[in-house]
C-alpha positions as protocol buffer text, in pm:
chain_id: "A"
residue {
  index: 1
  type: UNK
  ca { x: 2392 y: 75 z: -829 }
}
residue {
  index: 2
  type: UNK
  ca { x: 2312 y: 202 z: -480 }
}
residue {
  index: 3
  type: UNK
  ca { x: 1939 y: 217 z: -562 }
}
residue {
  index: 4
  type: UNK
  ca { x: 1947 y: -135 z: -706 }
}
residue {
  index: 5
  type: UNK
  ca { x: 2111 y: -266 z: -388 }
}
residue {
  index: 6
  type: UNK
  ca { x: 1849 y: -88 z: -180 }
}
residue {
  index: 7
  type: UNK
  ca { x: 1577 y: -255 z: -386 }
}
residue {
  index: 8
  type: UNK
  ca { x: 1731 y: -599 z: -332 }
}
residue {
  index: 9
  type: UNK
  ca { x: 1765 y: -531 z: 40 }
}
residue {
  index: 10
  type: UNK
  ca { x: 1403 y: -414 z: 51 }
}
residue {
  index: 11
  type: UNK
  ca { x: 1287 y: -733 z: -125 }
}
residue {
  index: 12
  type: UNK
  ca { x: 1482 y: -948 z: 121 }
}
residue {
  index: 13
  type: UNK
  ca { x: 1338 y: -757 z: 415 }
}
residue {
  index: 14
  type: UNK
  ca { x: 988 y: -790 z: 267 }
}
residue {
  index: 15
  type: UNK
  ca { x: 1023 y: -1166 z: 240 }
}
residue {
  index: 16
  type: UNK
  ca { x: 1153 y: -1194 z: 597 }
}
residue {
  index: 17
  type: UNK
  ca { x: 873 y: -969 z: 723 }
}
residue {
  index: 18
  type: UNK
  ca { x: 597 y: -1171 z: 557 }
}
residue {
  index: 19
  type: UNK
  ca { x: 755 y: -1500 z: 662 }
}
residue {
  index: 20
  type: UNK
  ca { x: 763 y: -1392 z: 1027 }
}
residue {
  index: 21
  type: UNK
  ca { x: 413 y: -1237 z: 1022 }
}
residue {
  index: 22
  type: UNK
  ca { x: 252 y: -1538 z: 852 }
}
residue {
  index: 23
  type: UNK
  ca { x: 432 y: -1867 z: 914 }
}
residue {
  index: 24
  type: UNK
  ca { x: 503 y: -1808 z: 1283 }
}
residue {
  index: 25
  type: UNK
  ca { x: 138 y: -1746 z: 1386 }
}
residue {
  index: 26
  type: UNK
  ca { x: 26 y: -2015 z: 1141 }
}
residue {
  index: 27
  type: UNK
  ca { x: 255 y: -2258 z: 1325 }
}
residue {
  index: 28
  type: UNK
  ca { x: 365 y: -2422 z: 1000 }
}
residue {
  index: 29
  type: UNK
  ca { x: 534 y: -2368 z: 666 }
}
residue {
  index: 30
  type: UNK
  ca { x: 266 y: -2589 z: 511 }
}
residue {
  index: 31
  type: UNK
  ca { x: 51 y: -2287 z: 428 }
}
residue {
  index: 32
  type: UNK
  ca { x: 26 y: -2265 z: 51 }
}
residue {
  index: 33
  type: UNK
  ca { x: -196 y: -1959 z: 64 }
}
residue {
  index: 34
  type: UNK
  ca { x: 87 y: -1764 z: 232 }
}
residue {
  index: 35
  type: UNK
  ca { x: 348 y: -1885 z: -19 }
}
residue {
  index: 36
  type: UNK
  ca { x: 129 y: -1778 z: -311 }
}
residue {
  index: 37
  type: UNK
  ca { x: 53 y: -1442 z: -148 }
}
residue {
  index: 38
  type: UNK
  ca { x: 425 y: -1371 z: -90 }
}
residue {
  index: 39
  type: UNK
  ca { x: 505 y: -1470 z: -449 }
}
residue {
  index: 40
  type: UNK
  ca { x: 230 y: -1246 z: -587 }
}
residue {
  index: 41
  type: UNK
  ca { x: 346 y: -957 z: -369 }
}
residue {
  index: 42
  type: UNK
  ca { x: 715 y: -987 z: -461 }
}
residue {
  index: 43
  type: UNK
  ca { x: 658 y: -1042 z: -833 }
}
residue {
  index: 44
  type: UNK
  ca { x: 392 y: -769 z: -847 }
}
residue {
  index: 45
  type: UNK
  ca { x: 632 y: -528 z: -681 }
}
residue {
  index: 46
  type: UNK
  ca { x: 956 y: -619 z: -854 }
}
residue {
  index: 47
  type: UNK
  ca { x: 836 y: -580 z: -1215 }
}
residue {
  index: 48
  type: UNK
  ca { x: 747 y: -209 z: -1190 }
}
residue {
  index: 49
  type: UNK
  ca { x: 1039 y: -153 z: -951 }
}
residue {
  index: 50
  type: UNK
  ca { x: 1291 y: -276 z: -1209 }
}
residue {
  index: 51
  type: UNK
  ca { x: 1137 y: -34 z: -1458 }
}
residue {
  index: 52
  type: UNK
  ca { x: 1172 y: 250 z: -1209 }
}
residue {
  index: 53
  type: UNK
  ca { x: 1535 y: 159 z: -1133 }
}
residue {
  index: 54
  type: UNK
  ca { x: 1613 y: 192 z: -1502 }
}
residue {
  index: 55
  type: UNK
  ca { x: 1384 y: 477 z: -1608 }
}
residue {
  index: 56
  type: UNK
  ca { x: 1281 y: 673 z: -1297 }
}
residue {
  index: 57
  type: UNK
  ca { x: 1541 y: 625 z: -1021 }
}
residue {
  index: 58
  type: UNK
  ca { x: 1457 y: 958 z: -854 }
}
residue {
  index: 59
  type: UNK
  ca { x: 1089 y: 864 z: -830 }
}
residue {
  index: 60
  type: UNK
  ca { x: 1183 y: 526 z: -686 }
}
residue {
  index: 61
  type: UNK
  ca { x: 1407 y: 685 z: -424 }
}
residue {
  index: 62
  type: UNK
  ca { x: 1117 y: 904 z: -313 }
}
residue {
  index: 63
  type: UNK
  ca { x: 896 y: 595 z: -284 }
}
residue {
  index: 64
  type: UNK
  ca { x: 1153 y: 408 z: -78 }
}
residue {
  index: 65
  type: UNK
  ca { x: 1173 y: 681 z: 187 }
}
residue {
  index: 66
  type: UNK
  ca { x: 896 y: 536 z: 398 }
}
residue {
  index: 67
  type: UNK
  ca { x: 794 y: 471 z: 756 }
}
residue {
  index: 68
  type: UNK
  ca { x: 715 y: 682 z: 1063 }
}
residue {
  index: 69
  type: UNK
  ca { x: 1065 y: 826 z: 1095 }
}
residue {
  index: 70
  type: UNK
  ca { x: 1063 y: 947 z: 734 }
}
residue {
  index: 71
  type: UNK
  ca { x: 758 y: 1167 z: 797 }
}
residue {
  index: 72
  type: UNK
  ca { x: 809 y: 1537 z: 873 }
}
residue {
  index: 73
  type: UNK
  ca { x: 466 y: 1603 z: 1026 }
}
residue {
  index: 74
  type: UNK
  ca { x: 423 y: 1464 z: 1382 }
}
residue {
  index: 75
  type: UNK
  ca { x: 61 y: 1363 z: 1323 }
}
residue {
  index: 76
  type: UNK
  ca { x: 166 y: 1166 z: 1017 }
}
residue {
  index: 77
  type: UNK
  ca { x: 431 y: 981 z: 1217 }
}
residue {
  index: 78
  type: UNK
  ca { x: 160 y: 862 z: 1454 }
}
residue {
  index: 79
  type: UNK
  ca { x: -82 y: 774 z: 1173 }
}
residue {
  index: 80
  type: UNK
  ca { x: 168 y: 579 z: 962 }
}
residue {
  index: 81
  type: UNK
  ca { x: 291 y: 392 z: 1271 }
}
residue {
  index: 82
  type: UNK
  ca { x: -69 y: 295 z: 1343 }
}
residue {
  index: 83
  type: UNK
  ca { x: -125 y: 184 z: 983 }
}
residue {
  index: 84
  type: UNK
  ca { x: 189 y: -32 z: 983 }
}
residue {
  index: 85
  type: UNK
  ca { x: 88 y: -190 z: 1314 }
}
residue {
  index: 86
  type: UNK
  ca { x: -263 y: -269 z: 1190 }
}
residue {
  index: 87
  type: UNK
  ca { x: -132 y: -419 z: 867 }
}
residue {
  index: 88
  type: UNK
  ca { x: 72 y: -657 z: 1082 }
}
residue {
  index: 89
  type: UNK
  ca { x: -246 y: -735 z: 1276 }
}
residue {
  index: 90
  type: UNK
  ca { x: -427 y: -814 z: 948 }
}
residue {
  index: 91
  type: UNK
  ca { x: -153 y: -1062 z: 854 }
}
residue {
  index: 92
  type: UNK
  ca { x: -133 y: -1224 z: 1197 }
}
residue {
  index: 93
  type: UNK
  ca { x: -511 y: -1257 z: 1239 }
}
residue {
  index: 94
  type: UNK
  ca { x: -536 y: -1409 z: 890 }
}
residue {
  index: 95
  type: UNK
  ca { x: -263 y: -1662 z: 971 }
}
residue {
  index: 96
  type: UNK
  ca { x: -424 y: -1750 z: 1306 }
}
residue {
  index: 97
  type: UNK
  ca { x: -758 y: -1790 z: 1131 }
}
residue {
  index: 98
  type: UNK
  ca { x: -599 y: -2038 z: 891 }
}
residue {
  index: 99
  type: UNK
  ca { x: -429 y: -2223 z: 1177 }
}
residue {
  index: 100
  type: UNK
  ca { x: -736 y: -2265 z: 1394 }
}
residue {
  index: 101
  type: UNK
  ca { x: -998 y: -2288 z: 1119 }
}
residue {
  index: 102
  type: UNK
  ca { x: -1212 y: -1998 z: 1234 }
}
residue {
  index: 103
  type: UNK
  ca { x: -1330 y: -1954 z: 875 }
}
residue {
  index: 104
  type: UNK
  ca { x: -1283 y: -2134 z: 545 }
}
residue {
  index: 105
  type: UNK
  ca { x: -1232 y: -1944 z: 222 }
}
residue {
  index: 106
  type: UNK
  ca { x: -1308 y: -2126 z: -106 }
}
residue {
  index: 107
  type: UNK
  ca { x: -1016 y: -2153 z: -348 }
}
residue {
  index: 108
  type: UNK
  ca { x: -1196 y: -1933 z: -601 }
}
residue {
  index: 109
  type: UNK
  ca { x: -1216 y: -1655 z: -340 }
}
residue {
  index: 110
  type: UNK
  ca { x: -849 y: -1706 z: -252 }
}
residue {
  index: 111
  type: UNK
  ca { x: -769 y: -1654 z: -620 }
}
residue {
  index: 112
  type: UNK
  ca { x: -985 y: -1339 z: -620 }
}
residue {
  index: 113
  type: UNK
  ca { x: -792 y: -1216 z: -317 }
}
residue {
  index: 114
  type: UNK
  ca { x: -461 y: -1257 z: -499 }
}
residue {
  index: 115
  type: UNK
  ca { x: -603 y: -1077 z: -801 }
}
residue {
  index: 116
  type: UNK
  ca { x: -697 y: -785 z: -574 }
}
residue {
  index: 117
  type: UNK
  ca { x: -348 y: -787 z: -420 }
}
residue {
  index: 118
  type: UNK
  ca { x: -189 y: -781 z: -765 }
}
residue {
  index: 119
  type: UNK
  ca { x: -427 y: -509 z: -885 }
}
residue {
  index: 120
  type: UNK
  ca { x: -362 y: -292 z: -580 }
}
residue {
  index: 121
  type: UNK
  ca { x: 13 y: -327 z: -615 }
}
residue {
  index: 122
  type: UNK
  ca { x: -8 y: -244 z: -986 }
}
residue {
  index: 123
  type: UNK
  ca { x: -215 y: 69 z: -920 }
}
residue {
  index: 124
  type: UNK
  ca { x: 27 y: 188 z: -652 }
}
residue {
  index: 125
  type: UNK
  ca { x: 327 y: 136 z: -878 }
}
residue {
  index: 126
  type: UNK
  ca { x: 153 y: 298 z: -1176 }
}
residue {
  index: 127
  type: UNK
  ca { x: 98 y: 611 z: -967 }
}
residue {
  index: 128
  type: UNK
  ca { x: 475 y: 648 z: -928 }
}
residue {
  index: 129
  type: UNK
  ca { x: 519 y: 615 z: -1304 }
}
residue {
  index: 130
  type: UNK
  ca { x: 254 y: 883 z: -1367 }
}
residue {
  index: 131
  type: UNK
  ca { x: 377 y: 1118 z: -1096 }
}
residue {
  index: 132
  type: UNK
  ca { x: 752 y: 1151 z: -1031 }
}
residue {
  index: 133
  type: UNK
  ca { x: 678 y: 1325 z: -700 }
}
residue {
  index: 134
  type: UNK
  ca { x: 456 y: 1048 z: -564 }
}
residue {
  index: 135
  type: UNK
  ca { x: 612 y: 936 z: -237 }
}
residue {
  index: 136
  type: UNK
  ca { x: 540 y: 726 z: 68 }
}
residue {
  index: 137
  type: UNK
  ca { x: 578 y: 1035 z: 288 }
}
residue {
  index: 138
  type: UNK
  ca { x: 370 y: 1352 z: 307 }
}
residue {
  index: 139
  type: UNK
  ca { x: 585 y: 1626 z: 160 }
}
residue {
  index: 140
  type: UNK
  ca { x: 595 y: 1895 z: -109 }
}
residue {
  index: 141
  type: UNK
  ca { x: 929 y: 1948 z: -281 }
}
residue {
  index: 142
  type: UNK
  ca { x: 1066 y: 2262 z: -441 }
}
residue {
  index: 143
  type: UNK
  ca { x: 949 y: 2285 z: -801 }
}
residue {
  index: 144
  type: UNK
  ca { x: 685 y: 2015 z: -757 }
}
residue {
  index: 145
  type: UNK
  ca { x: 398 y: 2047 z: -1002 }
}
residue {
  index: 146
  type: UNK
  ca { x: 40 y: 1930 z: -963 }
}
residue {
  index: 147
  type: UNK
  ca { x: -60 y: 1612 z: -1148 }
}
residue {
  index: 148
  type: UNK
  ca { x: -430 y: 1596 z: -1232 }
}
residue {
  index: 149
  type: UNK
  ca { x: -440 y: 1348 z: -1521 }
}
residue {
  index: 150
  type: UNK
  ca { x: -427 y: 969 z: -1546 }
}
residue {
  index: 151
  type: UNK
  ca { x: -526 y: 801 z: -1221 }
}
residue {
  index: 152
  type: UNK
  ca { x: -521 y: 1143 z: -1051 }
}
residue {
  index: 153
  type: UNK
  ca { x: -810 y: 1239 z: -1278 }
}
residue {
  index: 154
  type: UNK
  ca { x: -1020 y: 958 z: -1129 }
}
residue {
  index: 155
  type: UNK
  ca { x: -948 y: 994 z: -755 }
}
residue {
  index: 156
  type: UNK
  ca { x: -727 y: 1233 z: -559 }
}
residue {
  index: 157
  type: UNK
  ca { x: -527 y: 961 z: -389 }
}
residue {
  index: 158
  type: UNK
  ca { x: -482 y: 672 z: -632 }
}
residue {
  index: 159
  type: UNK
  ca { x: -183 y: 531 z: -440 }
}
residue {
  index: 160
  type: UNK
  ca { x: -400 y: 490 z: -131 }
}
residue {
  index: 161
  type: UNK
  ca { x: -677 y: 345 z: -346 }
}
residue {
  index: 162
  type: UNK
  ca { x: -429 y: 83 z: -464 }
}
residue {
  index: 163
  type: UNK
  ca { x: -322 y: 19 z: -105 }
}
residue {
  index: 164
  type: UNK
  ca { x: -684 y: -29 z: 3 }
}
residue {
  index: 165
  type: UNK
  ca { x: -749 y: -268 z: -286 }
}
residue {
  index: 166
  type: UNK
  ca { x: -444 y: -472 z: -188 }
}
residue {
  index: 167
  type: UNK
  ca { x: -551 y: -478 z: 178 }
}
residue {
  index: 168
  type: UNK
  ca { x: -901 y: -600 z: 94 }
}
residue {
  index: 169
  type: UNK
  ca { x: -752 y: -886 z: -103 }
}
residue {
  index: 170
  type: UNK
  ca { x: -491 y: -984 z: 155 }
}
residue {
  index: 171
  type: UNK
  ca { x: -706 y: -1176 z: 411 }
}
residue {
  index: 172
  type: UNK
  ca { x: -893 y: -1352 z: 130 }
}
residue {
  index: 173
  type: UNK
  ca { x: -566 y: -1455 z: -31 }
}
residue {
  index: 174
  type: UNK
  ca { x: -453 y: -1586 z: 308 }
}
residue {
  index: 175
  type: UNK
  ca { x: -763 y: -1804 z: 362 }
}
residue {
  index: 176
  type: UNK
  ca { x: -931 y: -1577 z: 614 }
}
residue {
  index: 177
  type: UNK
  ca { x: -1255 y: -1386 z: 648 }
}
residue {
  index: 178
  type: UNK
  ca { x: -1179 y: -1270 z: 1002 }
}
residue {
  index: 179
  type: UNK
  ca { x: -877 y: -1079 z: 875 }
}
residue {
  index: 180
  type: UNK
  ca { x: -1117 y: -847 z: 694 }
}
residue {
  index: 181
  type: UNK
  ca { x: -1237 y: -713 z: 1031 }
}
residue {
  index: 182
  type: UNK
  ca { x: -885 y: -589 z: 1108 }
}
residue {
  index: 183
  type: UNK
  ca { x: -892 y: -372 z: 796 }
}
residue {
  index: 184
  type: UNK
  ca { x: -1148 y: -129 z: 942 }
}
residue {
  index: 185
  type: UNK
  ca { x: -896 y: 43 z: 1178 }
}
residue {
  index: 186
  type: UNK
  ca { x: -655 y: 73 z: 883 }
}
residue {
  index: 187
  type: UNK
  ca { x: -926 y: 244 z: 681 }
}
residue {
  index: 188
  type: UNK
  ca { x: -1001 y: 490 z: 963 }
}
residue {
  index: 189
  type: UNK
  ca { x: -630 y: 574 z: 999 }
}
residue {
  index: 190
  type: UNK
  ca { x: -601 y: 613 z: 622 }
}
residue {
  index: 191
  type: UNK
  ca { x: -894 y: 856 z: 618 }
}
residue {
  index: 192
  type: UNK
  ca { x: -724 y: 1063 z: 890 }
}
residue {
  index: 193
  type: UNK
  ca { x: -397 y: 1057 z: 692 }
}
residue {
  index: 194
  type: UNK
  ca { x: -572 y: 1177 z: 378 }
}
residue {
  index: 195
  type: UNK
  ca { x: -751 y: 1456 z: 565 }
}
residue {
  index: 196
  type: UNK
  ca { x: -424 y: 1589 z: 711 }
}
residue {
  index: 197
  type: UNK
  ca { x: -244 y: 1549 z: 378 }
}
residue {
  index: 198
  type: UNK
  ca { x: -504 y: 1753 z: 192 }
}
residue {
  index: 199
  type: UNK
  ca { x: -481 y: 2031 z: 449 }
}
residue {
  index: 200
  type: UNK
  ca { x: -107 y: 2053 z: 386 }
}
residue {
  index: 201
  type: UNK
  ca { x: -137 y: 2031 z: 7 }
}
residue {
  index: 202
  type: UNK
  ca { x: -394 y: 2313 z: -2 }
}
residue {
  index: 203
  type: UNK
  ca { x: -139 y: 2532 z: 174 }
}
residue {
  index: 204
  type: UNK
  ca { x: 180 y: 2427 z: -5 }
}
residue {
  index: 205
  type: UNK
  ca { x: 102 y: 2292 z: -353 }
}
residue {
  index: 206
  type: UNK
  ca { x: 0 y: 2546 z: -615 }
}
residue {
  index: 207
  type: UNK
  ca { x: -334 y: 2469 z: -782 }
}
residue {
  index: 208
  type: UNK
  ca { x: -439 y: 2203 z: -532 }
}
residue {
  index: 209
  type: UNK
  ca { x: -750 y: 2387 z: -413 }
}
residue {
  index: 210
  type: UNK
  ca { x: -877 y: 2406 z: -772 }
}
residue {
  index: 211
  type: UNK
  ca { x: -790 y: 2037 z: -816 }
}
residue {
  index: 212
  type: UNK
  ca { x: -1018 y: 1951 z: -522 }
}
residue {
  index: 213
  type: UNK
  ca { x: -1308 y: 2106 z: -715 }
}
residue {
  index: 214
  type: UNK
  ca { x: -1207 y: 1924 z: -1033 }
}
residue {
  index: 215
  type: UNK
  ca { x: -1176 y: 1574 z: -879 }
}
residue {
  index: 216
  type: UNK
  ca { x: -1443 y: 1521 z: -613 }
}
residue {
  index: 217
  type: UNK
  ca { x: -1357 y: 1175 z: -484 }
}
residue {
  index: 218
  type: UNK
  ca { x: -1061 y: 1082 z: -267 }
}
residue {
  index: 219
  type: UNK
  ca { x: -1046 y: 702 z: -275 }
}
residue {
  index: 220
  type: UNK
  ca { x: -1349 y: 541 z: -436 }
}
residue {
  index: 221
  type: UNK
  ca { x: -1524 y: 698 z: -738 }
}
residue {
  index: 222
  type: UNK
  ca { x: -1885 y: 779 z: -659 }
}
residue {
  index: 223
  type: UNK
  ca { x: -1844 y: 699 z: -287 }
}
residue {
  index: 224
  type: UNK
  ca { x: -1575 y: 909 z: -114 }
}
């Protein structure tokens, strides 16, 4: 029951966060792109979350411990704070772009953006289903085993790959091309986060060094 209430509170906070970050800079509630984006985000999140509440509550609790203050490594606190800040910038720039007409995104591309958002959310949630120890914080728990199959057999960090997919779709879904420019700092911070995470996992998670040889790519197959 406590986890379910936390999920509902998280959904309410998410709606309030997106409403503030999008409708305020847009200067209007008459912004259908934002309404569709919020709906896609909430529905895409809640479906897998309900499954986790019922079937994998421990995995869900790990996922919900998020944010700079939940991190145990100082460098990760700085990195995640920077990522959160830049995500807000992506949303605000996209809304300002829509308001002032800096760029115009065709409806077909807006639809593509929402598909990317949905796909990214689905990948991130699927990671939690495949790996009970997948969390929003960088940590290794007692008794944690290495997962190298499923999405982890494709890239080392499938949750981040899902996050990146969602981010790439977000400005497009919000009727903005300029918002894409704000994603570059997020990508750089994400690369730094991954680099530090892998250093820790090599030291603390049994078999991780061999896993690095087995799965070469971190985020994008054939690229990096």
